[in-house]
C-alpha positions in Angstrom: -2.4 14.1 36.5 0.4 13.1 34.5 3.2 15.2 33.9 3.6 16.5 30.6 7.2 16.5 29.0 8.9 18.4 25.9 9.7 17.1 22.5 13.2 16.7 20.7 12.1 19.4 18.7 11.5 21.6 21.8 15.1 20.7 22.9 16.5 21.1 19.6 15.1 25.0 19.3 15.9 25.7 23.0 19.6 24.4 22.5 20.0 26.7 19.3 18.7 29.7 20.9 21.1 29.4 23.9 24.0 28.6 22.0 23.1 31.6 19.4 22.9 33.9 22.4 26.2 32.9 23.8 27.7 33.2 20.5 27.0 36.8 20.0 27.0 37.6 23.7 30.6 35.8 24.4 28.8 35.0 27.9 27.2 32.2 29.6 23.3 31.2 29.5 22.1 28.9 32.2 18.4 29.3 31.2 16.6 29.8 27.9 13.0 30.5 26.9 11.1 29.0 24.3 7.8 29.7 22.4 6.0 27.0 21.7 3.9 26.2 18.3 0.5 26.9 20.4 2.0 30.0 21.7 3.2 28.5 25.4 6.2 29.7 26.8 9.0 27.3 28.5 12.1 28.1 30.2 14.7 25.2 30.1 17.8 24.8 32.0 21.1 24.9 29.6 24.2 22.4 30.0 27.3 21.4 28.6 28.4 25.2 27.7 31.2 26.0 25.4 31.8 29.1 22.9 34.5 30.6 21.0 34.6 33.5 18.7 32.6 31.9 15.6 31.2 29.0 17.3 29.2 27.7 20.5 27.9 24.7 21.7 25.0 23.8 24.4 22.5 21.2 25.1 19.5 20.7 26.8 18.1 17.5 28.5 15.1 15.9 27.0 12.1 15.3 29.6 9.6 13.2 28.4 7.2 13.4 31.4 5.2 10.5 32.3 5.1 9.4 28.8 7.4 6.1 28.5 9.6 8.0 26.2 13.2 6.3 24.8 14.7 9.5 24.6 13.6 10.6 28.2 16.9 11.8 29.8 19.0 12.1 26.5 21.1 15.7 25.9 19.9 17.3 22.5 22.9 19.5 21.5 23.0 22.3 19.1 26.0 23.9 17.8 25.7 27.7 16.0 28.5 29.1 14.0 28.7 32.1 11.8 28.7 31.5 8.5 28.3 33.4 5.0 25.9 31.3 3.1 22.4 32.5 1.6 20.2 31.4 4.3 19.9 33.5 7.4 19.5 30.5 9.6 20.9 27.0 8.0 19.8 23.9 9.9 21.5 20.6 9.7 21.6 17.3 11.6 25.1 15.9 13.2 26.2 13.0 15.2 23.2 10.8 16.3 20.5 12.5 14.0 19.0 9.9 11.5 19.4 10.1 7.9 16.3 9.8 5.6 17.1 6.9 3.1 13.7 6.2 2.0 10.6 8.1 0.5 7.3 8.8 2.0 8.3 10.5 5.0 8.0 14.2 5.8 11.7 14.9 5.1 13.2 14.0 1.6 15.8 11.7 1.1 19.2 12.8 1.6 18.4 15.0 4.6 18.5 14.6 8.0 15.5 13.7 10.3 14.6 17.2 11.6 11.0 17.2 11.2 9.3 20.5 9.5 7.6 21.4 12.9 11.2 21.4 14.8 12.7 23.0 12.0 10.5 26.0 12.0 11.0 26.2 15.9 14.7 26.3 15.6 14.7 28.8 12.8 12.4 30.9 14.7 14.0 30.5 18.4 17.8 31.4 16.7 16.1 34.6 14.7 14.8 35.9 18.1 18.3 36.5 18.9 20.0 37.2 15.9 21.6 40.2 15.6 20.9 42.2 12.1 23.0 41.2 9.0 24.4 38.0 10.7 23.7 34.4 9.5 24.4 31.3 11.4 24.7 27.5 10.4 22.8 25.3 13.4 24.0 21.6 13.6 21.5 19.5 15.8 23.4 16.3 17.2 22.4 13.7 19.7 25.7 11.6 21.0 23.4 8.8 22.0 21.3 9.1 19.1 22.9 6.2 16.8 22.3 3.6 19.9 19.0 4.9 21.2 17.3 4.3 17.1 17.9 0.9 17.7 14.9 0.7 20.2 12.9 2.8 17.9 11.1 2.3 14.3 13.8 4.5 12.7 15.9 1.6 11.0 12.5 0.0 9.7 11.2 3.3 8.2 14.9 4.0 6.4 16.0 6.3 8.7 19.6 5.3 9.6 22.3 6.3 12.1 20.3 8.0 14.7 17.0 9.4 16.1 14.4 11.8 14.6 14.0 15.5 15.8 10.4 15.4 16.2 7.2 17.0 17.4 4.2 19.1 16.2 3.1 20.7 19.4 6.6 20.8 21.4 4.9 18.9 24.4 5.0 15.3 24.9 1.7 14.6 26.5 1.4 11.4 28.2 -0.7 9.2 25.5 2.0 6.8 24.7 -0.5 4.8 22.8 -1.2 7.2 20.3 2.2 8.1 19.6 3.0 4.5 19.5 0.2 3.8 16.6 1.2 7.0 15.0 4.4 5.5 14.4 3.3 2.2 13.6 1.1 3.8 10.5 4.5 5.4 9.3 5.4 2.4 8.0 2.6 2.3 5.9 3.4 5.6 4.4 7.0 4.0 3.5 5.4 1.3 2.0 2.9 3.4 -0.2 6.3 5.4 -1.2 7.6 2.1 -2.8 4.5 1.6 -4.9 3.1 -1.5 -2.7 -0.4 -2.4 -2.5 0.0 -5.8 -0.6 1.2 -5.7 3.0 1.8 -8.2 5.4 0.7 -7.3 9.4 2.4 -8.7 12.2 1.6 -8.3 15.9 5.3 -9.0 16.8 8.5 -11.3 16.3 6.9 -14.5 15.8 5.0 -13.6 12.8 7.5 -11.6 11.2 10.2 -14.4 11.5 8.0 -16.8 9.7 7.1 -14.6 7.0 10.5 -13.8 6.6 11.7 -17.1 6.4 8.6 -18.5 4.0 8.0 -15.3 1.9 10.4 -13.6 -0.6 8.8 -10.0 0.6 10.5 -6.5 0.3 11.4 -5.5 3.6 8.8 -2.4 3.6 5.9 -4.9 2.9 6.4 -6.3 6.3 4.7 -4.2 9.1 4.4 -4.5 12.8 1.0 -3.5 14.0 1.4 -4.5 17.8 -2.0 -4.9 19.0 -3.9 -2.3 17.2 -5.6 -4.9 14.4 -8.5 -2.7 13.8 -6.4 0.5 13.4 -3.7 -0.6 11.2 -6.6 -2.3 9.1 -8.2 1.0 8.6 -4.6 2.8 8.0 -3.9 0.2 5.0 -7.5 0.9 3.3 -6.5 4.8 3.8 -3.1 4.2 2.4 -4.7 2.1 -0.8 -3.4 -1.0 0.1 -5.4 -3.7 -1.8 -4.4 -7.2 0.1 -3.4 -7.6 3.6 -2.2 -10.8 5.2 -2.3 -11.3 9.1 0.2 -13.6 10.4 1.1 -14.1 14.0 0.5 -16.2 17.2 -2.5 -17.8 17.4 -3.2 -16.7 21.2 -2.9 -13.2 19.5 -5.1 -13.2 16.3 -7.7 -15.7 17.1 -9.3 -12.5 18.9 -10.1 -11.1 15.8 -12.3 -14.1 15.4 -14.3 -12.8 18.0 -14.6 -9.3 17.0 -11.8 -8.2 19.0 -9.5 -5.5 17.1 -7.4 -4.2 20.0 -5.8 -7.7 21.0 -4.0 -6.3 24.4 -4.8 -8.6 27.1 -5.7 -5.6 29.4 -8.5 -4.5 26.7 -9.8 -8.3 25.7 -8.7 -11.4 26.6 -11.3 -13.8 25.2 -8.8 -16.4 23.2 -9.9 -19.6 25.3 -13.5 -18.6 24.8 -12.9 -18.2 21.1 -10.9 -21.3 20.7 -13.6 -23.3 22.7 -16.6 -22.1 20.9 -14.8 -22.9 17.3 -13.5 -26.3 18.8 -17.3 -27.5 19.5 -17.4 -27.1 15.6 -14.8 -29.7 14.9 -15.9 -31.8 17.4 -14.6 -30.9 21.0 -16.9 -32.6 23.5 -18.0 -30.8 27.0 -14.9 -32.3 28.9 -12.5 -31.0 26.5 -14.1 -27.3 26.3 -13.8 -27.2 30.3 -10.1 -28.1 30.1 -9.8 -25.3 27.1 -10.9 -22.7 29.6 -9.1 -23.9 32.4 -6.0 -23.6 30.3 -3.3 -21.2 31.4 -1.8 -20.2 28.1 -2.5 -20.4 24.1 0.5 -23.0 23.9 -1.3 -25.2 26.7 -4.4 -25.3 24.5 -2.3 -26.1 21.7 -1.0 -29.2 23.5 -4.5 -30.1 24.2 -6.0 -30.0 20.8 -3.1 -32.0 19.4 -3.7 -34.8 22.1 -7.7 -34.7 21.1 -7.3 -34.4 17.2 -8.7 -31.1 17.1 -6.0 -29.2 14.9 -8.7 -28.6 12.2 -9.7 -25.9 14.4 -7.2 -23.5 13.4 -8.0 -23.3 9.5 -11.6 -22.6 10.8 -10.1 -19.9 13.0 -7.9 -18.3 10.2 -11.0 -18.1 7.6 -13.0 -16.2 10.7 -10.2 -13.9 11.5 -10.1 -13.1 7.6 -13.4 -12.7 7.4 -14.0 -10.5 10.4 -11.3 -8.4 9.4 -12.6 -7.6 6.1 -15.6 -6.8 7.1 -14.0 -4.3 9.5 -12.6 -2.5 6.4 -16.2 -2.9 4.5 -14.9 -5.2 2.5 -12.5 -2.9 0.3 -9.2 -5.1 0.9 -8.7 -8.6 0.4 -7.6 -10.3 3.5 -5.7 -13.4 4.3 -4.8 -14.8 8.0 -1.8 -17.7 9.2 -2.0 -18.7 12.6 1.5 -19.7 14.3 2.7 -21.1 17.6 5.3 -19.7 19.5 7.9 -22.3 18.3 6.9 -20.6 14.6 4.9 -23.6 13.2 1.9 -22.8 11.1 -1.1 -24.1 12.8 -3.8 -23.0 10.2 -4.4 -20.6 7.5 -7.3 -19.6 5.0 -7.3 -19.8 1.3 -5.9 -16.2 0.8 -3.1 -17.1 3.2 -2.3 -20.2 1.3 -2.1 -18.1 -2.1 0.1 -15.7 -0.2 2.7 -18.5 0.3 2.3 -20.1 -3.0 3.0 -16.9 -5.0 6.2 -16.3 -2.6 9.6 -17.9 -4.0 10.5 -19.2 -0.7 7.3 -21.1 0.0 7.9 -24.0 1.8 5.6 -27.1 2.7 4.5 -27.3 6.2 
């Protein structure tokens, strides 16, 4: 059994409740019980206690369980202060909590990235211990947040200066793939909010680098999809995108030509077989096919194909990638493909890929 953890939202709510208890009791609180959205109760240890007459601060250490969580071990602080405003519990973000700068997320532009469920959790937790007639301001902060955010999708999503306070159930389940896919899909919400209907999907940094160099694109139009080609194509369809370009390393994207839409090598690694099969169509003999199948890497195959004057296989593969991808979304989007090498060299593209390059102001000959 994999160990569950708890979200930054749970930490924030627990820290806020503990700080509120200390503020009105003027006594230390070493443990605090929090009620999660599903009704489950969780008792967490409190650290970094400090309090005065009108304000108190404490922290809860984030535990991501067995999920590979960037924020595991991070301290989430809450400072609770008496105030005389309109709201009974006013919630704000402090140091290390990101500020939303682009539309399309759950939080409006200009507010700190404390999502709706964590906000509700914080409010309810504080109100449980808030004396009648009292009002408080709650400031959530994460001293490590700005540095941690550089390792997340927050900058790409327009969340600047820190991490997000997240969580819908309060519990982190060790299903990192689902969480990762959800974070990838958020990029499309940003693009849609900008009014974009054309998206470039890339598996990683190689395709992204080439797209930036050769295409004059809004930053929001360039979306990383990791290994989840099928999932991200479907998300593009759901978000109303009209045209999609797949651009990335040939060793990754050629798998789509074989109908593989989850491209992690542990799921499906048929790139050699696919390249070998299509190489026959451009003249590869039996010996060459055997050499392709014996190669260790896609780059090694590339060298071989150059030596054998079989580079025409890549436009053919690009056309098949686009064809399979379009079929995967029921023909509701136009899909193009550009295959590149590890060094960033464009190896081949289909007609739609050529049109993408022609229409971009930074188009260069290759």
